[in-house]
KELUM-808052 format. One record per residue: residue number from 1; x, y, z of N, C-alpha, C in turn; residue in one letter. Coordinates in Angstrom, 3 decimals, decimal comma, padded with zeros to 6 digits, always signed. Atoms other than C-alpha are relative to their C-alpha. Last residue first. Example, Ala and Ser with C-alpha at 12.3 -4.5 7.8 and 13.67 -1.06 7.14 Angstrom:
ATOM   pos     n.east    n.north       n.up    ca.east   ca.north      ca.up     c.east    c.north       c.up   code
ATOM     2   -000,820   -001,190   -000,060   +013,670   -001,060   +007,140   -000,770   +001,090   +000,730      s
ATOM     1   +000,890   -001,190   +000,000   +012,300   -004,500   +007,800   +000,900   +001,200   +000,000      a
***
This chain:
ATOM   pos     n.east    n.north       n.up    ca.east   ca.north      ca.up     c.east    c.north       c.up   code
ATOM   205   -000,315   +001,426   +000,427   +014,513   -015,563   -004,963   -000,322   -000,120   -001,473      a
ATOM   204   -001,296   +000,231   +000,446   +014,768   -011,762   -004,652   +000,264   -001,501   -000,406      g
ATOM   203   -000,236   -000,413   +001,476   +011,180   -011,502   -004,537   +001,350   -000,219   -000,464      r
ATOM   202   +000,689   +000,903   +000,948   +010,995   -013,663   -001,463   +000,138   +000,391   -001,408      v
ATOM   201   -000,477   +001,295   -000,004   +013,578   -011,691   +000,322   -000,548   -001,033   -000,870      l
ATOM   200   -001,023   -000,157   +000,850   +012,119   -008,315   -000,784   +000,808   -001,359   -000,064      l
ATOM   199   +000,448   -000,090   +001,486   +008,737   -009,289   +000,678   +001,233   +000,155   -000,943      f
ATOM   198   +000,455   +001,383   +000,360   +010,308   -010,330   +003,961   -000,532   -000,140   -001,464      a
ATOM   197   -001,193   +000,842   +000,116   +012,161   -007,119   +004,150   -000,445   -001,480   -000,446      l
ATOM   196   -000,790   -000,401   +001,016   +009,020   -005,177   +003,671   +001,245   -000,778   -000,372      v
ATOM   195   +000,840   +000,450   +000,962   +007,100   -007,107   +006,331   +000,625   +000,334   -001,411      l
ATOM   194   -000,198   +001,375   +000,057   +009,891   -006,445   +008,716   -000,661   -000,703   -001,172      m
ATOM   193   -001,254   +000,313   +000,691   +009,965   -002,756   +007,824   +000,303   -001,542   -000,077      l
ATOM   192   +000,079   -000,324   +001,409   +006,257   -002,435   +008,569   +001,290   -000,379   -000,747      s
ATOM   191   +000,932   +001,184   +000,725   +006,564   -004,262   +011,934   -000,086   +000,292   -001,503      g
ATOM   190   -000,740   +001,140   +000,072   +009,504   -001,870   +012,901   -000,771   -001,200   -000,643      t
ATOM   189   -001,095   -000,158   +001,076   +007,665   +001,154   +011,961   +000,787   -001,252   -000,164      c
ATOM   188   +000,618   +000,047   +001,301   +004,633   -000,018   +013,863   +000,900   +000,164   -001,092      a
ATOM   187   +000,559   +001,354   +000,367   +006,674   -000,903   +016,892   -000,722   +000,011   -001,301      e
ATOM   186   -001,076   +000,885   +000,236   +008,406   +002,366   +016,953   -000,340   -001,495   -000,459      i
ATOM   185   -000,464   -000,338   +001,399   +005,212   +004,325   +016,533   +001,320   -000,897   -000,287      a
ATOM   184   +001,019   +000,494   +000,988   +003,673   +002,514   +019,496   +000,478   +000,228   -001,331      r
ATOM   183   -000,351   +001,423   +000,130   +007,006   +003,231   +021,456   -001,046   -000,699   -001,002      w
ATOM   182   -001,298   +000,302   +000,614   +006,604   +006,933   +020,856   +000,186   -001,382   -000,319      v
ATOM   181   +000,060   -000,282   +001,402   +002,937   +007,061   +021,664   +001,265   -000,235   -000,812      a
ATOM   180   +000,892   +000,906   +000,857   +003,189   +005,066   +024,830   -000,040   +000,415   -001,496      p
ATOM   179   +001,382   -000,545   +000,054   +006,284   +006,973   +026,175   -000,891   -000,848   -000,975      r
ATOM   178   +000,973   +000,855   -000,720   +009,205   +004,619   +026,731   -001,418   +000,663   +000,019      g
ATOM   177   +000,314   +001,189   +000,691   +011,380   +006,172   +024,013   -001,172   -000,895   +000,647      l
ATOM   176   +000,704   -000,461   +001,234   +011,327   +009,613   +025,790   -000,474   -001,262   -000,754      v
ATOM   175   +001,198   -000,948   -000,468   +012,036   +008,592   +029,432   -000,684   +000,437   -001,358      s
ATOM   174   +001,267   +000,853   -000,221   +014,190   +005,700   +028,096   -001,188   +000,848   +000,290      a
ATOM   173   +001,193   -000,709   +000,413   +016,623   +008,111   +026,508   -001,298   -000,727   +000,311      f
ATOM   172   -000,061   -001,424   -000,276   +019,787   +006,939   +028,287   -001,234   +000,770   -000,260      r
ATOM   171   -000,039   -000,121   -001,288   +018,745   +003,293   +028,190   +000,014   +001,476   +000,384      q
ATOM   170   +001,329   +000,223   -000,285   +017,986   +003,473   +024,460   -000,262   +000,162   +001,572      a
ATOM   169   +000,697   -001,045   +000,337   +021,361   +005,056   +023,975   -001,517   -000,255   +000,315      g
ATOM   168   -000,059   -001,086   -001,013   +022,952   +002,460   +026,043   -000,597   +001,210   -000,349      l
ATOM   167   +000,488   +000,346   -001,239   +021,506   -000,361   +024,015   +000,220   +001,081   +001,024      g
ATOM   166   +001,421   +000,150   -000,117   +021,843   +001,281   +020,692   -000,594   -000,351   +001,338      l
ATOM   165   +000,635   -001,255   -000,027   +025,319   +002,718   +021,143   -001,572   -000,133   +000,009      a
ATOM   164   -000,176   -000,831   -001,252   +026,592   -000,573   +022,329   -000,680   +001,353   -000,009      s
ATOM   163   +000,896   +000,650   -001,170   +024,827   -002,601   +019,625   +000,305   +000,754   +001,274      f
ATOM   162   +001,512   -000,215   +000,219   +026,138   -000,161   +016,853   -000,797   -000,522   +001,196      w
ATOM   161   +000,454   -001,362   -000,203   +029,799   +000,128   +018,076   -001,464   +000,120   -000,061      l
ATOM   160   -000,397   -000,417   -001,292   +030,520   -003,584   +018,661   -000,564   +001,492   +000,096      v
ATOM   159   +000,966   +000,568   -000,866   +028,729   -004,570   +015,365   +000,151   +000,442   +001,483      s
ATOM   158   +001,369   -000,665   +000,333   +030,663   -001,913   +013,275   -001,197   -000,765   +001,020      a
ATOM   157   -000,114   -001,331   -000,509   +033,893   -003,160   +014,812   -001,425   +000,715   -000,030      t
ATOM   156   +000,263   +000,152   -001,508   +033,086   -006,684   +013,937   +000,009   +001,286   +000,679      m
ATOM   155   +001,400   +000,517   -000,189   +032,673   -005,603   +010,288   -000,292   -000,249   +001,390      a
ATOM   154   +000,942   -001,053   +000,349   +035,929   -003,707   +010,250   -001,377   -000,308   +000,323      g
ATOM   153   -000,093   -001,092   -001,005   +037,869   -006,496   +012,005   -000,970   +001,175   -000,199      l
ATOM   152   +000,679   +000,504   -001,178   +036,578   -008,929   +009,453   +000,008   +000,906   +001,273      a
ATOM   151   +001,433   -000,007   +000,390   +037,724   -006,711   +006,526   -000,839   -000,534   +001,259      f
ATOM   150   +000,333   -001,383   -000,255   +041,209   -006,277   +008,277   -001,551   +000,190   -000,365      s
ATOM   149   -000,072   -000,327   -001,452   +041,462   -010,128   +008,832   -000,412   +001,602   +000,172      p
ATOM   148   +001,148   +000,559   -000,764   +040,520   -010,894   +005,303   -000,144   +000,520   +001,389      r
ATOM   147   +000,860   -001,082   -000,166   +043,222   -008,740   +003,583   -001,292   -000,299   +000,856      a
ATOM   146   -000,584   -000,862   -000,925   +046,094   -011,196   +003,984   -000,950   +001,217   +000,269      d
ATOM   145   +000,016   +000,577   -001,286   +043,936   -013,993   +002,365   +000,512   +000,952   +001,008      g
ATOM   144   -001,131   +000,780   -000,197   +043,017   -011,964   -000,717   +000,157   -000,339   +001,598      a
ATOM   143   -001,154   -000,830   -000,108   +039,362   -010,906   -000,684   +001,347   -000,841   +000,111      l
ATOM   142   -000,442   -000,190   +001,313   +036,518   -013,128   -001,874   +001,289   +000,843   +000,015      s
ATOM   141   -000,734   +001,192   +000,500   +036,106   -014,521   +001,618   +000,566   +000,147   -001,341      s
ATOM   140   -001,305   +000,109   -000,746   +035,189   -011,081   +003,035   +000,844   -001,127   -000,594      g
ATOM   139   -001,008   -000,963   +000,420   +032,671   -010,431   +000,285   +001,328   -000,096   +000,722      v
ATOM   138   -000,355   +000,118   +001,360   +030,947   -013,756   +000,685   +001,032   +001,039   -000,492      a
ATOM   137   -000,958   +001,080   +000,220   +031,128   -013,805   +004,348   +000,386   -000,136   -001,406      g
ATOM   136   -001,349   -000,362   -000,553   +029,599   -010,310   +004,786   +001,005   -001,120   -000,361      l
ATOM   135   -000,362   -001,260   +000,534   +026,656   -011,421   +002,624   +001,385   +000,570   +000,342      l
ATOM   134   -000,042   +000,107   +001,561   +026,371   -015,081   +003,535   +000,489   +001,290   -000,608      v
ATOM   133   -000,760   +001,089   +000,574   +027,341   -015,298   +007,111   +000,169   +000,117   -001,481      v
ATOM   132   -001,360   +000,120   -000,575   +026,381   -011,932   +008,601   +000,910   -000,997   -000,720      t
ATOM   131   -000,817   -001,278   -000,137   +023,453   -010,668   +006,541   +001,429   -000,272   +000,387      d
ATOM   130   -000,148   -000,536   +001,364   +021,954   -014,065   +005,259   +000,872   +001,357   +000,214      l
ATOM   129   -000,936   +000,802   +000,754   +022,593   -015,565   +008,725   +000,263   +000,458   -001,428      y
ATOM   128   -001,234   -000,413   -000,588   +020,693   -012,820   +010,565   +001,047   -000,790   -000,756      v
ATOM   127   -000,519   -001,211   +000,625   +017,843   -013,362   +008,168   +001,268   +000,453   +000,510      h
ATOM   126   -000,805   +000,211   +001,211   +017,593   -016,961   +009,322   +000,548   +001,133   -000,688      p
ATOM   125   +000,349   -000,764   +001,077   +016,515   -015,880   +012,699   +000,754   -000,143   -001,198      n
ATOM   124   +001,147   +000,692   +000,772   +016,682   -018,716   +015,149   -000,540   +000,879   -000,967      l
ATOM   123   -000,357   +001,218   +000,620   +020,190   -017,584   +016,227   -001,023   -000,803   -000,790      l
ATOM   122   -001,170   -000,059   +000,848   +019,597   -013,943   +016,975   +000,378   -001,249   -000,852      s
ATOM   121   +000,122   -001,030   +001,177   +016,121   -013,764   +018,165   +001,224   +000,086   -000,789      l
ATOM   120   +001,024   +000,384   +000,883   +016,526   -016,934   +020,166   -000,184   +000,779   -001,118      a
ATOM   119   -000,625   +001,133   +000,831   +019,907   -015,773   +021,644   -001,131   -000,640   -000,978      l
ATOM   118   -000,850   -000,649   +001,102   +018,216   -012,499   +022,611   +000,592   -001,076   -000,638      v
ATOM   117   +000,768   -000,819   +000,986   +015,420   -014,255   +024,391   +000,978   +000,432   -001,009      t
ATOM   116   +000,648   +001,103   +000,861   +017,524   -016,972   +026,205   -000,695   +000,718   -001,161      a
ATOM   115   -000,988   +000,557   +000,917   +019,755   -014,073   +027,496   -000,595   -001,035   -000,936      l
ATOM   114   -000,422   -001,084   +001,049   +016,745   -012,247   +028,858   +001,091   -000,471   -000,958      a
ATOM   113   +001,042   -000,141   +001,050   +015,414   -015,511   +030,393   +000,303   +001,090   -001,036      r
ATOM   112   +000,079   +001,085   +000,783   +018,664   -016,191   +032,113   -001,010   +000,051   -001,027      g
ATOM   111   -001,184   -000,094   +000,989   +019,108   -012,716   +033,403   -000,090   -001,134   -000,999      l
ATOM   110   -001,356   +000,398   -000,526   +015,624   -012,744   +035,010   +001,119   +000,052   -001,097      t
ATOM   109   -000,585   +001,161   +000,517   +012,977   -010,694   +033,471   +001,174   -000,329   +000,784      q
ATOM   108   -001,571   -000,010   +000,116   +010,820   -007,985   +035,048   +000,411   -001,452   -000,381      s
ATOM   107   -000,426   +000,638   +001,131   +007,101   -008,283   +034,301   +001,564   -000,093   -000,204      n
ATOM   106   +000,745   +001,288   +000,104   +005,702   -007,458   +037,706   +000,483   -000,825   -001,076      a
ATOM   105   -000,783   +001,068   -000,788   +008,334   -004,784   +038,140   -000,606   -001,453   -000,249      d
ATOM   104   +000,526   +000,158   -001,510   +006,687   -002,725   +035,506   +000,791   -001,174   +000,531      a
ATOM   103   -001,137   -000,543   -000,807   +008,708   -002,206   +032,229   -000,351   -000,070   +001,536      s
ATOM   102   -000,885   +001,127   -000,381   +006,283   -004,579   +030,460   +001,136   +000,488   +000,954      a
ATOM   101   +000,443   +000,252   -001,306   +003,793   -001,574   +030,500   +000,899   -001,130   +000,509      a
ATOM   100   -000,822   +000,593   -000,838   +006,070   -000,901   +027,507   -000,385   -000,034   +001,621      l
ATOM    99   -000,282   -001,124   -001,125   +003,663   +001,520   +025,876   +001,149   -000,540   +000,932      a
ATOM    98   -001,392   -000,571   +000,148   +004,130   -001,053   +023,023   +000,284   +001,169   +000,870      a
ATOM    97   -000,995   +000,590   -000,849   +001,279   -002,965   +024,660   +001,340   +000,606   -000,343      g
ATOM    96   -000,481   -000,980   -000,981   -001,106   -000,468   +023,005   +001,122   -000,650   +000,878      g
ATOM    95   +000,628   +000,165   -001,264   -003,090   -003,102   +021,385   +000,481   +000,891   +000,994      r
ATOM    94   +001,368   -000,326   +000,034   -002,333   -001,732   +017,984   -000,695   -000,267   +001,223      l
ATOM    93   +000,351   -001,300   +000,086   +001,257   -001,429   +018,608   -001,415   +000,245   +000,049      s
ATOM    92   -000,357   -000,743   -001,253   +001,699   -004,869   +020,068   -000,334   +001,508   -000,162      s
ATOM    91   +000,999   +000,398   -001,042   -000,261   -006,427   +017,256   +000,372   +000,723   +001,288      k
ATOM    90   +001,202   -000,636   +000,376   +001,967   -004,557   +014,736   -001,145   -000,186   +000,961      w
ATOM    89   -000,066   -001,423   -000,250   +005,041   -005,716   +016,395   -001,219   +000,861   -000,063      c
ATOM    88   -000,032   -000,129   -001,434   +003,942   -009,376   +016,457   +000,131   +001,471   +000,354      r
ATOM    87   +001,377   +000,134   -000,480   +002,931   -009,282   +012,845   -000,033   +000,238   +001,467      w
ATOM    86   +000,709   -001,325   +000,469   +006,324   -007,931   +011,845   -001,396   +000,001   +000,588      g
ATOM    85   -000,335   -001,165   -000,838   +007,846   -010,679   +013,926   -000,522   +001,374   -000,303      y
ATOM    84   +000,370   +000,257   -001,400   +005,977   -013,414   +012,263   +000,256   +001,081   +000,938      w
ATOM    83   +001,410   -000,175   +000,179   +006,526   -011,855   +008,700   -000,568   -000,149   +001,525      v
ATOM    82   +000,238   -001,450   +000,113   +010,249   -011,492   +009,514   -001,460   +000,287   +000,036      l
ATOM    81   -000,297   -000,505   -001,263   +010,486   -015,197   +010,654   -000,288   +001,486   +000,029      f
ATOM    80   +001,128   +000,331   -000,949   +008,599   -016,383   +007,542   +000,342   +000,553   +001,372      v
ATOM    79   +001,229   -000,617   +000,385   +010,987   -014,380   +005,204   -001,134   -000,306   +001,089      a
ATOM    78   -000,173   -001,271   -000,306   +014,143   -015,665   +007,000   -001,335   +000,784   -000,182      g
ATOM    77   +000,057   +000,047   -001,411   +012,976   -019,220   +006,579   +000,089   +001,523   +000,529      g
ATOM    76   +001,451   +000,108   -000,388   +012,305   -018,398   +002,907   -000,230   -000,146   +001,449      y
ATOM    75   +000,864   -001,009   +000,602   +015,751   -016,986   +002,288   -001,370   -000,154   +000,456      r
ATOM    74   -000,230   -001,362   -000,520   +017,820   -019,068   +004,662   -000,887   +001,095   -000,479      a
ATOM    73   +000,267   +000,044   -001,405   +016,109   -022,305   +003,838   +000,340   +001,393   +000,572      v
ATOM    72   +001,493   -000,038   +000,055   +016,357   -021,478   +000,067   -000,520   +000,091   +001,475      a
ATOM    71   +000,496   -001,275   +000,313   +020,013   -020,668   +000,420   -001,508   +000,156   +000,104      m
ATOM    70   -000,264   -000,749   -001,126   +020,551   -023,971   +002,167   -000,275   +001,469   -000,113      l
ATOM    69   +000,874   +000,312   -001,085   +018,831   -025,799   -000,506   +000,197   +000,830   +001,164      s
ATOM    68   +001,349   -000,648   +000,298   +020,628   -024,059   -003,370   -000,950   -000,273   +001,188      a
ATOM    67   +000,978   +000,904   -000,151   +024,073   -024,822   -001,767   -001,360   +000,661   -000,262      s
ATOM    66   -000,144   +001,075   +000,901   +026,954   -022,877   -003,093   -001,104   -001,005   +000,037      a
ATOM    65   +000,402   -000,532   +001,298   +025,897   -019,790   -001,209   -000,014   -001,031   -001,080      q
ATOM    64   +001,542   -000,183   +000,037   +025,836   -021,739   +002,034   -000,312   +000,458   -001,361      v
ATOM    63   +000,562   +001,345   -000,085   +029,534   -022,990   +001,370   -001,650   +000,152   -000,027      l
ATOM    62   -000,128   +000,469   +001,426   +030,584   -019,403   +000,370   -000,589   -001,366   -000,042      a
ATOM    61   +000,929   -000,663   +001,006   +029,298   -018,125   +003,556   +000,011   -000,479   -001,299      g
ATOM    60   +001,310   +000,681   -000,180   +030,876   -020,986   +005,686   -000,996   +000,839   -000,935      l
ATOM    59   +000,295   +000,923   +000,994   +034,363   -020,008   +004,375   -001,489   -000,545   +000,034      g
ATOM    58   -000,800   +001,333   +000,105   +036,272   -018,279   +006,997   -000,395   -001,041   -000,873      a
ATOM    57   -001,063   -000,468   +000,725   +034,495   -014,910   +006,149   +001,099   -001,254   -000,067      i
ATOM    56   +000,318   -000,373   +001,298   +031,200   -016,406   +007,201   +001,198   +000,307   -000,822      g
ATOM    55   +000,248   +001,161   +000,767   +032,532   -018,039   +010,284   -000,223   +000,176   -001,405      l
ATOM    54   -001,289   +000,774   +000,007   +034,126   -014,939   +011,592   -000,169   -001,245   -000,919      a
ATOM    53   -000,833   -000,745   +000,857   +031,057   -012,821   +010,799   +001,335   -000,903   -000,248      i
ATOM    52   +000,680   +000,390   +001,271   +028,831   -015,480   +012,675   +000,888   +000,742   -001,129      l
ATOM    51   -000,156   +001,407   +000,358   +031,082   -015,296   +015,607   -000,426   -000,321   -001,295      t
ATOM    50   -001,470   +000,312   +000,194   +031,368   -011,556   +015,736   +000,196   -001,282   -000,457      v
ATOM    49   -000,392   -000,698   +001,197   +027,595   -011,205   +015,414   +001,272   -000,313   -000,382      d
ATOM    48   +000,634   +000,801   +001,001   +026,835   -013,743   +018,345   +000,478   +000,478   -001,556      v
ATOM    47   -000,682   +001,209   +000,075   +029,327   -012,083   +020,504   -000,435   -000,845   -001,070      v
ATOM    46   -001,338   -000,242   +000,680   +028,018   -008,584   +019,742   +000,779   -001,280   -000,071      i
ATOM    45   +000,134   -000,208   +001,430   +024,478   -009,636   +020,419   +001,423   +000,105   -000,728      c
ATOM    44   +000,458   +001,083   +000,630   +025,421   -011,245   +023,750   -000,179   +000,165   -001,655      t
ATOM    43   -001,208   +000,893   +000,211   +027,415   -008,322   +024,817   -000,479   -001,283   -000,748      a
ATOM    42   -000,895   -000,560   +000,965   +024,408   -005,954   +024,180   +001,194   -000,954   -000,183      v
ATOM    41   +000,647   +000,055   +001,186   +022,039   -008,274   +026,107   +000,873   +000,563   -001,160      t
ATOM    40   -000,071   +001,366   +000,313   +024,389   -008,602   +029,057   -000,574   -000,277   -001,347      a
ATOM    39   -001,486   +000,441   +000,401   +025,088   -004,894   +029,082   -000,065   -001,320   -000,435      l
ATOM    38   -000,397   -000,688   +001,262   +021,251   -004,061   +029,035   +001,260   -000,490   -000,423      v
ATOM    37   -001,148   +000,766   +000,673   +020,243   -006,580   +031,565   +000,451   +000,540   -001,175      h
ATOM    36   -000,217   +001,464   -000,676   +016,971   -004,857   +032,370   +001,032   -000,621   -000,887      e
ATOM    35   -001,107   -000,024   -000,916   +016,686   -001,019   +031,842   +000,285   -001,364   +000,607      g
ATOM    34   +000,375   +000,692   -001,214   +013,192   -001,317   +030,305   +001,097   +000,000   +001,038      r
ATOM    33   +001,193   -000,857   -000,565   +014,096   +001,206   +027,696   -000,495   -000,558   +001,199      v
ATOM    32   -000,417   -001,076   -000,703   +017,357   -000,594   +027,155   -000,920   +000,911   +000,537      g
ATOM    31   -000,812   +000,337   -001,230   +015,766   -003,966   +026,798   +000,595   +001,307   +000,596      t
ATOM    30   +001,030   +000,349   -001,029   +013,256   -002,599   +024,280   +000,649   -000,282   +001,322      r
ATOM    29   +000,627   -001,265   -000,304   +016,045   -000,948   +022,176   -000,999   -000,321   +001,172      i
ATOM    28   -000,856   -000,737   -000,729   +017,939   -004,279   +022,265   -000,461   +001,270   +000,368      v
ATOM    27   -000,037   +000,706   -001,299   +014,895   -006,196   +021,261   +000,986   +000,824   +000,960      h
ATOM    26   +001,200   -000,293   -000,774   +014,112   -003,857   +018,391   +000,050   -000,580   +001,456      a
ATOM    25   +000,065   -001,485   -000,469   +017,788   -004,153   +017,208   -001,294   +000,381   +000,803      n
ATOM    24   -001,195   -000,255   -000,898   +017,776   -007,965   +017,140   -000,054   +001,372   +000,651      q
ATOM    23   +000,447   +000,588   -001,173   +014,350   -008,267   +015,418   +001,153   +000,253   +001,211      a
ATOM    22   +000,506   +001,320   +000,114   +015,311   -005,764   +012,877   -000,432   -000,586   +001,252      g
ATOM    21   +000,629   +000,402   -001,179   +015,860   -002,023   +012,428   -000,582   -001,491   -000,275      i
ATOM    20   +001,410   +000,150   +000,227   +018,412   -001,562   +009,761   -000,733   -000,553   +001,144      a
ATOM    19   +000,604   -001,136   -000,652   +021,819   -000,633   +011,368   -001,542   +000,094   -000,521      m
ATOM    18   +000,476   +000,092   -001,500   +023,319   -004,044   +011,042   -000,910   +001,089   +000,386      i
ATOM    17   +000,845   +001,252   -000,137   +023,569   -004,348   +007,112   -000,538   -000,133   +001,445      l
ATOM    16   +001,206   -000,088   +000,815   +024,870   -000,833   +006,478   -000,923   -001,188   +000,194      s
ATOM    15   +001,026   -001,076   -000,455   +027,146   -000,930   +009,459   -001,193   +000,077   -000,817      a
ATOM    14   +000,644   +000,641   -001,278   +028,797   -004,234   +008,300   -001,070   +000,969   +000,523      g
ATOM    13   +000,977   +001,042   +000,487   +029,361   -002,746   +004,744   -000,696   -000,631   +001,275      l
ATOM    12   +001,177   -000,552   +000,821   +030,881   +000,352   +006,140   -000,959   -001,093   -000,447      g
ATOM    11   +000,666   -000,827   -000,989   +033,180   -001,190   +008,720   -001,370   +000,497   -000,651      l
ATOM    10   +000,817   +000,887   -000,785   +034,196   -003,932   +006,280   -000,777   +000,729   +001,031      g
ATOM     9   +001,009   +000,865   +000,820   +035,116   -001,415   +003,677   -000,773   -000,876   +000,771      q
ATOM     8   +001,213   -001,058   +000,273   +036,741   +000,909   +006,332   -000,998   -000,670   -000,871      l
ATOM     7   +000,758   -000,276   -001,236   +038,907   -002,060   +007,344   -001,134   +000,845   -000,114      f
ATOM     6   +000,715   +001,257   -000,141   +039,906   -002,849   +003,755   -000,827   +000,065   +001,244      v
ATOM     5   +001,082   -000,007   +001,059   +040,993   +000,680   +003,383   -000,824   -001,045   +000,054      q
ATOM     4   +000,997   -001,016   -000,366   +042,909   +000,745   +006,723   -001,112   -000,002   -001,055      q
ATOM     3   +000,282   -000,970   +001,027   +044,809   -002,484   +005,682   -001,173   +001,030   +000,426      s
ATOM     2   +001,243   -000,713   -000,233   +046,335   -004,461   +008,513   -000,050   +000,961   -001,246      f
ATOM     1   -000,284   -001,550   -000,069   +048,926   -006,901   +007,258   -001,203   +000,702   +000,057      m
***
């Protein structure tokens, strides 16, 4: 039976986890600014998120939490990924590559390459699993069986709304976000946040 209260709980928790600027979000913004395969990128992020949320609530999250080795892989692997991505963002910002010269036709991506990139940033990032499978999964699987679908629907709705707004919003305001100074600031902030998250993950261990 659908529960509005549980739905809103899933929506709120899902939104709080997904809205922090991470590798996925930064890539969606970049894709929107470049105007390349925006809908395909957004749809892929949503499908990945919805699938992982479903798996987490179905019991995979509790399974991962029960295994010290899997939690260590997710935690420290996520930290390594975040440090690498943070360094990449800072490097781009300092070099000025954040001006999105990549939006030039010479650097345009094929659909296949664009999808491969977003899948790699989503599925090879252990931090994604901590958010969707472990955290959302742990909360969702702790609920009564008839409440879990409402919670899952709320968390999935947050994913759909956020990625759609992010990708289409970035495309709509590409003229502003694509300015060299603005994009360099975005890259610098993203890189800093990645390093902070990596530190928090390791400290949390």
